[in-house]
N, CA, C and O of each residue as an XYZ file, in Angstrom:
204
protein
N     -59.978    125.147     -0.976
C     -59.168    124.745      0.154
C     -58.590    126.018      0.785
O     -57.973    126.839      0.106
N     -58.801    126.158      2.069
C     -58.351    127.361      2.755
C     -56.978    127.152      3.383
O     -56.453    126.040      3.436
N     -56.425    128.243      3.847
C     -55.127    128.179      4.516
C     -55.198    127.278      5.748
O     -54.258    126.533      6.023
N     -56.300    127.340      6.487
C     -56.442    126.521      7.688
C     -56.441    125.033      7.335
O     -55.870    124.224      8.067
N     -57.070    124.671      6.229
C     -57.078    123.278      5.780
C     -55.670    122.799      5.441
O     -55.266    121.700      5.821
N     -54.939    123.630      4.727
C     -53.571    123.282      4.343
C     -52.677    123.190      5.577
O     -51.867    122.270      5.686
N     -52.818    124.130      6.501
C     -51.999    124.122      7.714
C     -52.301    122.891      8.560
O     -51.385    122.269      9.099
N     -53.561    122.539      8.680
C     -53.936    121.352      9.451
C     -53.363    120.097      8.811
O     -52.816    119.238      9.502
N     -53.487    119.987      7.488
C     -52.943    118.836      6.782
C     -51.431    118.744      6.966
O     -50.903    117.659      7.210
N     -50.731    119.867      6.851
C     -49.272    119.877      6.996
C     -48.862    119.500      8.415
O     -47.884    118.775      8.600
N     -49.584    119.973      9.404
C     -49.255    119.641     10.790
C     -49.471    118.155     11.060
O     -48.628    117.503     11.676
N     -50.584    117.629     10.605
C     -50.863    116.215     10.830
C     -49.913    115.335     10.033
O     -49.439    114.317     10.537
N     -49.630    115.721      8.792
C     -48.695    114.960      7.963
C     -47.292    114.973      8.550
O     -46.612    113.947      8.563
N     -46.860    116.127      9.033
C     -45.536    116.211      9.648
C     -45.440    115.391     10.912
O     -44.429    114.736     11.163
N     -46.491    115.425     11.707
C     -46.507    114.626     12.932
C     -46.422    113.141     12.612
O     -45.656    112.411     13.240
N     -47.200    112.695     11.646
C     -47.163    111.280     11.260
C     -45.812    110.883     10.690
O     -45.298    109.804     10.986
N     -45.230    111.766      9.863
C     -43.922    111.471      9.267
C     -42.856    111.324     10.346
O     -42.110    110.344     10.346
N     -42.773    112.283     11.266
C     -41.730    112.232     12.284
C     -41.977    111.122     13.308
O     -41.025    110.559     13.850
N     -43.234    110.806     13.574
C     -43.531    109.689     14.470
C     -43.087    108.375     13.824
O     -42.529    107.508     14.497
N     -43.333    108.230     12.533
C     -42.907    107.033     11.817
C     -41.383    106.929     11.782
O     -40.828    105.849     11.981
N     -40.715    108.042     11.531
C     -39.247    108.042     11.504
C     -38.680    107.703     12.882
O     -37.703    106.962     12.981
N     -39.277    108.234     13.936
C     -38.811    107.944     15.291
C     -39.005    106.469     15.622
O     -38.102    105.833     16.165
N     -40.160    105.925     15.304
C     -40.418    104.509     15.590
C     -39.492    103.603     14.786
O     -39.040    102.577     15.295
N     -39.204    103.967     13.539
C     -38.274    103.173     12.732
C     -36.870    103.195     13.353
O     -36.206    102.160     13.419
N     -36.425    104.352     13.801
C     -35.122    104.445     14.465
C     -35.087    103.680     15.766
O     -34.085    103.044     16.092
N     -36.163    103.736     16.501
C     -36.250    103.001     17.766
C     -36.193    101.502     17.528
O     -35.473    100.786     18.224
N     -36.948    101.026     16.549
C     -36.925     99.595     16.236
C     -35.547     99.163     15.749
O     -35.088     98.070     16.081
N     -34.888    100.005     14.969
C     -33.534     99.690     14.499
C     -32.565     99.580     15.677
O     -31.756     98.655     15.741
N     -32.653    100.523     16.598
C     -31.707    100.559     17.711
C     -31.948     99.441     18.717
O     -31.018     99.030     19.411
N     -33.163     98.946     18.809
C     -33.483     97.934     19.810
C     -33.454     96.508     19.277
O     -33.867     95.582     19.975
N     -32.977     96.319     18.062
C     -32.869     94.967     17.523
C     -31.803     94.203     18.297
O     -30.694     94.703     18.484
N     -32.131     92.995     18.748
C     -31.142     92.217     19.514
C     -29.859     91.928     18.729
O     -28.782     91.863     19.322
N     -29.954     91.758     17.424
C     -28.748     91.438     16.653
C     -27.797     92.627     16.535
O     -26.650     92.445     16.129
N     -28.236     93.830     16.875
C     -27.397     95.024     16.822
C     -26.646     95.270     18.127
O     -25.809     96.170     18.188
N     -26.924     94.496     19.166
C     -26.332     94.724     20.482
C     -24.809     94.705     20.435
O     -24.166     95.597     20.989
N     -24.223     93.703     19.784
C     -22.764     93.614     19.719
C     -22.167     94.826     18.998
O     -21.141     95.359     19.420
N     -22.799     95.253     17.931
C     -22.299     96.408     17.178
C     -22.358     97.679     18.022
O     -21.415     98.470     18.011
N     -23.446     97.881     18.747
C     -23.579     99.068     19.578
C     -22.654     99.003     20.801
O     -22.134    100.032     21.234
N     -22.447     97.819     21.354
C     -21.501     97.684     22.472
C     -20.083     98.019     22.011
O     -19.332     98.679     22.730
N     -19.719     97.563     20.812
C     -18.382     97.861     20.271
C     -18.238     99.369     20.028
O     -17.186     99.945     20.306
N     -19.274     99.995     19.521
C     -19.237    101.438     19.276
C     -19.155    102.214     20.594
O     -18.513    103.263     20.652
N     -19.795    101.711     21.645
C     -19.758    102.388     22.942
C     -18.359    102.315     23.561
O     -17.973    103.207     24.316
N     -17.601    101.268     23.253
C     -16.253    101.114     23.811
C     -15.175    101.815     22.991
O     -14.042    101.938     23.457
N     -15.495    102.278     21.784
C     -14.482    102.875     20.906
C     -13.721    104.039     21.540
O     -12.501    104.096     21.383
N     -14.366    104.970     22.246
C     -13.582    106.063     22.838
C     -12.588    105.575     23.890
O     -11.562    106.215     24.118
N     -12.883    104.464     24.520
C     -12.000    103.946     25.573
C     -10.887    103.085     25.020
O      -9.890    102.852     25.703
N     -11.036    102.602     23.784
C     -10.048    101.718     23.184
C      -9.029    102.453     22.337
O      -8.296    101.818     21.578
N      -8.960    103.756     22.442
C      -8.060    104.549     21.607
C      -6.607    104.212     21.864
O      -6.243    103.691     22.918
N      -5.781    104.526     20.869
C      -4.339    104.300     21.004
C      -3.748    105.357     21.913
O      -3.981    106.549     21.715
N      -2.992    104.937     22.898
C      -2.306    105.865     23.799
C      -0.867    106.024     23.309
O      -0.032    105.136     23.479
N      -0.603    107.167     22.702
C       0.743    107.407     22.154
C       1.669    107.949     23.182
O       2.836    108.206     22.888
């Protein structure tokens, strides 16, 4: 196995890993049941206590 073989495998493996991680995060963020939680999190900076 040459350096080029190892480098190609690492590049393809890394691409697949990060693509899978990105798609998993995207699917998590776009779940309809998470909408209320994300809306509440988006309003948190505006709901702060004014002392």
